[in-house]
C-alpha positions in Angstrom: 26.3 -6.4 11.4 23.5 -4.2 12.6 19.8 -4.0 12.0 18.5 -3.8 8.4 14.9 -2.6 7.8 12.6 -5.1 6.1 11.9 -3.0 3.0 15.6 -2.3 2.5 16.4 -6.0 2.5 13.5 -6.7 0.2 14.8 -4.0 -2.2 18.2 -5.8 -2.3 16.8 -9.3 -2.5 13.7 -9.0 -4.8 13.0 -5.5 -6.1 16.3 -4.9 -7.9 16.0 -8.2 -9.9 12.3 -7.6 -10.7 13.1 -4.0 -12.0 16.1 -5.3 -14.0 13.9 -8.0 -15.6 11.2 -5.5 -16.4 13.3 -2.7 -17.9 16.4 -4.7 -19.0 19.1 -2.8 -17.1 22.7 -3.8 -17.9 24.2 -2.6 -14.7 23.1 -2.7 -11.0 23.7 1.0 -10.7 21.0 1.7 -13.4 18.3 0.3 -11.2 16.2 3.1 -9.7 16.2 3.5 -5.9 14.4 5.6 -3.4 16.7 8.4 -2.3 14.6 10.3 0.3 11.1 10.9 1.6 10.1 14.4 2.5 7.1 15.0 4.9 5.9 18.5 4.9 2.9 20.3 6.5 1.8 23.9 6.0 0.4 25.6 9.1 -1.2 28.8 7.8 -2.9 29.5 11.1 0.5 29.8 12.8 0.5 33.5 11.8 -1.9 34.2 14.6 -1.0 31.4 17.0 2.7 30.4 17.5 1.8 27.3 19.5 0.5 25.5 16.3 4.0 25.2 14.9 5.1 23.4 18.1 2.2 21.0 17.9 2.9 20.4 14.2 6.7 19.8 14.9 5.7 17.3 17.7 3.3 15.4 15.4 5.6 15.1 12.4 8.5 14.1 14.7 6.3 11.3 16.2 5.2 10.2 12.7 8.6 10.2 11.1 10.9 9.2 14.1 13.2 12.1 13.3 13.1 15.7 14.6 11.1 18.0 12.3 12.1 21.6 11.6 9.9 24.7 11.1 9.9 26.2 7.6 10.1 30.0 7.4 8.4 32.5 5.1 10.6 34.1 2.5 8.5 37.3 1.9 6.0 39.6 3.4 2.4 39.1 2.4 0.2 41.8 3.7 -3.1 40.1 2.9 -2.2 37.1 5.0 -0.6 39.3 7.8 2.6 37.4 7.1 6.1 38.8 7.8 9.4 37.6 6.3 11.0 35.1 8.7 7.8 33.9 10.4 7.4 30.1 10.8 4.6 28.9 8.5 5.1 25.1 8.2 7.0 22.0 9.2 9.1 19.5 7.3 11.4 16.5 7.8 13.6 14.7 5.3 14.1 11.0 5.8 17.0 9.0 4.3 18.5 5.6 4.8 17.1 3.3 7.5 14.5 5.8 8.8 13.2 6.3 5.3 12.6 2.6 4.8 11.0 2.3 8.3 8.6 5.1 7.6 7.6 3.7 4.2 7.0 0.3 5.8 4.8 1.9 8.5 3.0 4.0 5.9 2.2 1.1 3.6 1.4 -1.6 6.3 -0.4 0.4 9.0 -1.2 4.0 8.1 -2.8 3.8 4.6 -5.1 0.9 5.4 -6.6 3.0 8.2 -7.9 5.6 5.6 -11.7 5.5 5.3 -12.9 3.8 2.1 -9.3 3.1 1.0 -8.9 1.4 -2.4 -5.4 2.6 -3.3 -3.7 5.9 -4.0 -3.9 7.8 -7.3 -1.1 7.3 -9.7 -1.4 10.9 -11.0 1.1 12.4 -8.5 4.2 11.9 -10.6 6.1 15.0 -11.6 7.8 13.8 -14.9 11.2 13.3 -13.3 10.4 10.1 -11.3 9.3 11.7 -8.1 5.9 11.1 -6.5 3.8 13.4 -4.3 1.1 12.1 -2.0 -1.4 14.2 0.0 -2.7 12.8 3.3 -5.8 14.5 4.5 -5.7 13.4 8.2 -2.7 12.9 10.5 -4.7 10.5 12.7 -4.2 7.6 10.2 -0.8 7.2 11.8 -0.8 4.9 14.8 1.7 7.1 16.6 -0.8 9.9 16.9 -3.1 9.8 19.9 -6.6 11.0 18.7 -7.4 12.4 22.1 -4.4 14.7 22.1 -5.0 16.2 18.6 -6.0 19.8 18.8 -6.9 20.1 15.0 -7.2 17.5 12.2 -4.8 18.5 9.4 -3.1 16.9 6.5 0.4 16.7 5.1 2.3 16.1 1.9 4.6 13.2 1.5 7.1 13.3 -1.4 9.0 10.2 -2.6 12.2 11.2 -4.3 13.7 8.5 -6.6 16.6 8.6 -9.0 14.4 7.0 -11.7 14.6 8.5 -15.2 10.9 8.2 -16.0 7.6 8.1 -14.1 7.0 4.6 -15.4 10.2 3.4 -13.7 9.4 5.2 -10.5 5.9 3.8 -10.4 7.3 0.3 -10.9 9.8 0.9 -8.1 7.2 2.2 -5.7 4.7 -0.6 -6.6 7.5 -3.2 -5.9 8.2 -1.6 -2.6 4.5 -2.1 -1.7 2.9 1.3 -2.3 -0.8 0.4 -3.2 -1.7 2.3 -6.4 -5.3 2.3 -7.7 -6.0 -0.1 -10.5 -7.1 1.8 -13.6 
């Protein structure tokens, strides 16, 4: 058999049983799991400079290990000099092996590089078991060379789970190693 990411194996070996014990699931299929991770980045300045979208696609592709795509505006907004169909952001959706690999890199190498880091806030849950995390600088990722960065910018990372409640989703992410702040 092929390669299995460390976090995926840990989910099967330890996390499933820990969550079953905590919430008392009767069936293995009831245990919540991480379905996908979406990394997105808005590039508002791309209205005047088209090269910025290419830089953003290149950075997100390096960070995620999967080709990113440009997101396109849906309407005209005269105040922002924005036309329908213009590229204004970048996104990538990670599933399966790449998702677990990205989560492992995020938790073990990227988040500890944040200045004065003492955990991420647990307020980013949406009520349906999904978690949103904002990263202010892309240079926390070891894949990004600081010398080649033309502008420091942030990105949004969304963890989509099939958990019924935020409490279940938080337990799942905590078991997978996401460092939440202690209250």
